[in-house]
C-alpha positions as CSV (number, residue, x, y, z in Angstrom):
1,M,-21.9,4.2,-11.2
2,T,-18.3,3.8,-9.9
3,D,-18.3,1.3,-7.0
4,P,-17.4,3.0,-3.4
5,A,-15.3,0.0,-2.7
6,E,-12.9,0.9,-5.7
7,T,-12.2,4.1,-4.7
8,N,-12.1,4.6,-0.9
9,A,-9.5,2.5,1.4
10,G,-9.5,2.5,4.9
11,A,-6.6,3.9,7.2
12,L,-3.5,2.8,5.2
13,R,0.3,3.7,6.3
14,V,1.8,4.7,3.2
15,A,5.6,5.4,2.0
16,V,6.4,7.6,-0.4
17,L,9.9,7.6,-2.2
18,D,10.7,10.8,-4.6
19,D,13.8,12.8,-4.6
20,D,11.4,16.2,-6.0
21,S,10.2,17.5,-2.2
22,D,7.4,19.7,-3.2
23,F,5.8,16.1,-4.8
24,R,6.5,14.6,-1.1
25,E,5.1,17.7,0.7
26,Y,2.1,17.0,-2.1
27,V,1.2,13.4,-1.8
28,G,2.0,13.3,2.0
29,G,-0.7,16.0,2.7
30,V,-3.9,14.2,0.2
31,L,-1.8,10.8,2.1
32,T,-2.8,12.3,5.6
33,A,-6.2,14.5,4.5
34,R,-7.5,10.9,3.7
35,G,-6.6,9.8,7.1
36,H,-4.0,7.2,6.1
37,S,-0.3,7.6,7.6
38,A,2.2,8.9,5.0
39,E,5.8,8.7,5.5
40,T,8.1,10.6,3.1
41,C,11.2,10.0,2.2
42,S,13.7,11.2,-0.2
43,S,16.4,8.1,-0.5
44,Q,16.7,4.9,-1.1
45,D,18.7,4.4,2.4
46,E,15.6,6.1,4.2
47,L,12.9,4.0,2.5
48,I,15.1,0.9,3.4
49,A,15.7,2.1,7.0
50,L,11.9,3.0,7.5
51,C,10.8,-0.6,6.1
52,E,13.6,-2.3,8.3
53,A,11.6,-0.8,10.8
54,G,8.0,-1.6,10.3
55,L,6.6,-2.5,7.4
56,P,4.5,0.2,5.7
57,D,1.2,-1.0,3.8
58,V,1.9,0.7,0.5
59,V,5.1,1.8,-0.7
60,L,4.5,4.9,-3.7
61,L,7.7,4.5,-5.8
62,D,9.2,7.1,-8.3
63,M,11.3,5.5,-11.0
64,N,12.9,8.5,-12.5
65,M,15.0,10.1,-9.6
66,G,18.4,11.7,-10.6
67,R,21.1,9.6,-9.5
68,T,19.1,6.6,-8.1
69,S,17.2,3.8,-10.0
70,G,14.1,3.4,-9.1
71,S,14.6,-0.5,-11.0
72,D,17.1,-1.0,-8.3
73,V,14.8,0.1,-5.4
74,L,12.0,-2.1,-6.4
75,A,14.8,-5.0,-7.0
76,E,15.6,-4.6,-3.7
77,L,12.5,-4.0,-2.5
78,R,11.0,-7.0,-3.8
79,E,14.8,-9.3,-2.8
80,R,13.6,-8.1,0.9
81,W,9.9,-8.2,1.2
82,P,8.0,-9.9,-1.7
83,R,4.9,-9.3,-0.7
84,L,5.3,-5.7,0.1
85,C,2.7,-3.6,-2.4
86,V,4.5,-1.3,-4.3
87,V,2.4,1.4,-7.0
88,V,5.1,3.0,-9.3
89,V,4.7,6.7,-9.9
90,T,6.1,7.7,-13.1
91,G,6.1,10.4,-16.0
92,Y,7.5,7.5,-17.8
93,P,5.7,8.9,-21.5
94,S,4.2,5.4,-22.7
95,M,1.8,3.8,-20.5
96,D,1.5,0.3,-22.2
97,T,5.4,-0.3,-21.5
98,M,5.5,0.8,-18.2
99,R,2.2,-1.4,-17.3
100,E,4.5,-4.3,-19.6
101,T,7.2,-3.8,-17.6
102,F,6.2,-2.9,-13.5
103,K,3.5,-4.9,-13.7
104,R,5.2,-8.3,-12.2
105,D,6.9,-6.9,-9.7
106,A,4.5,-4.3,-8.7
107,F,1.2,-3.7,-7.9
108,D,0.1,-1.0,-10.4
109,Y,1.4,2.6,-11.3
110,L,0.0,5.8,-11.2
111,A,1.5,8.6,-14.2
112,K,2.6,11.5,-13.5
113,P,0.3,13.8,-12.4
114,F,-2.3,12.1,-11.6
115,S,-5.5,13.1,-9.7
116,E,-6.5,12.5,-5.7
117,A,-9.3,10.2,-7.5
118,D,-6.5,8.2,-9.0
119,L,-4.5,8.1,-5.8
120,D,-7.9,6.8,-3.8
121,R,-8.6,4.3,-6.2
122,V,-5.2,2.5,-6.8
123,L,-5.4,2.3,-2.9
124,A,-8.9,0.9,-2.5
125,Q,-7.4,-1.6,-5.1
126,A,-4.2,-2.7,-3.2
127,A,-6.3,-2.5,0.7
128,S,-8.3,-5.3,-1.3
129,A,-6.3,-7.2,-3.2
130,F,-3.4,-7.5,-0.5
131,G,-6.2,-7.4,2.8
132,L,-4.4,-4.2,3.5
133,G,-6.4,-1.7,6.9
134,Q,-7.0,-4.4,8.6
135,R,-6.1,-5.1,12.3
136,P,-2.6,-6.4,13.2
137,Q,-3.8,-9.8,14.5
138,D,-6.0,-10.7,10.9
139,R,-3.0,-9.7,8.8
140,L,-0.8,-12.3,10.9
141,R,-3.1,-15.2,11.2
142,A,-4.3,-14.9,7.8
143,E,-0.3,-14.7,6.0
144,L,0.4,-17.3,9.0
145,G,-1.8,-19.3,7.3
146,R,-1.3,-18.8,3.5
147,R,2.9,-19.7,4.5
148,I,2.4,-22.3,6.4
149,R,-0.3,-23.8,3.4
150,L,2.8,-23.8,1.1
151,A,5.8,-25.0,3.1
152,R,3.2,-27.9,3.3
153,T,2.5,-27.9,-0.4
154,D,5.8,-27.8,-1.3
155,L,6.7,-30.6,0.1
156,G,3.7,-32.8,-1.1
157,W,2.8,-33.1,2.5
158,T,-1.1,-34.0,3.7
159,L,-2.7,-31.9,6.5
160,K,-2.3,-35.7,8.4
161,E,1.2,-35.7,7.5
162,L,1.5,-32.3,8.5
163,S,-0.1,-33.2,11.8
164,E,1.6,-36.3,12.1
165,T,5.5,-34.6,12.1
166,S,4.8,-31.7,14.3
167,G,2.4,-33.1,16.7
168,V,-0.7,-30.9,16.1
169,S,-3.9,-31.8,14.8
170,V,-5.2,-32.1,11.9
171,S,-8.3,-29.7,12.8
172,Q,-6.1,-27.1,14.3
173,L,-3.8,-27.2,11.8
174,S,-7.3,-26.9,9.1
175,S,-7.9,-23.6,11.2
176,V,-4.6,-22.2,11.3
177,E,-4.2,-22.3,7.0
178,R,-7.3,-20.9,6.6
179,G,-6.7,-18.4,8.8
180,T,-9.5,-18.3,11.1
181,H,-7.0,-19.4,14.0
182,L,-4.1,-18.0,15.6
183,P,-1.5,-21.0,16.9
184,S,0.3,-20.8,20.1
185,L,3.6,-20.2,20.0
186,E,4.1,-23.4,21.0
187,S,2.4,-24.7,18.2
188,L,3.7,-22.3,15.8
189,L,7.3,-23.2,16.4
190,S,6.6,-27.3,16.0
191,I,5.0,-26.5,12.8
192,A,7.5,-24.7,11.3
193,V,10.2,-27.3,12.7
194,A,8.7,-29.6,11.0
195,L,8.0,-27.7,8.0
196,R,12.1,-27.3,8.1
197,T,11.8,-23.2,8.1
198,T,11.5,-20.8,11.3
199,P,8.6,-18.4,12.6
200,S,10.8,-15.3,12.1
201,E,10.1,-15.7,8.5
202,W,6.6,-16.5,8.2
203,L,6.2,-13.1,11.0
204,R,8.9,-10.8,8.7
205,A,6.7,-11.6,5.6
206,A,3.3,-10.7,7.6
207,G,5.1,-7.5,8.3
208,F,6.4,-8.0,12.2
């Protein structure tokens, strides 16, 4: 029996890039009927502008689009928003090759023509893997904690060393890194300065 958690995702904001207007209309309708927010784009520039205005939860990216190279779009998305969940959509004949080629940069792929059940499954798995469908403050808390922990470990610091440098207590730092507590703006600035970065980088990575 299929686990419902594998086929049902909470309401997600999904961006669709495809040069086929019929396909955009079809996928947009399917997503909307399932309670998701669907925003369709016909060009790379449209998608980038949409992401700059506010990151979607998931991007459905067609790889075979006339003058536009899906690989180039994927490369730009990865460079600018490394944590963005991208699902490749393609009619590529060799699925084994597609998985091997794009799995490094994309979360998964959907082969055209795909069923509504296939779309449900991929979105549910993406939601589970990326913590999508959460409240904005929950996503922010989790991503800030992850970013601070990574920055600290990259410097080879312990929590105590970060505490001594930032002036934020070890207990507060610990709860922030676990994603159970949002730091105050003052504490966030102190932590960022200590880790030689800026809060804007962390906020952008979290989609804010």
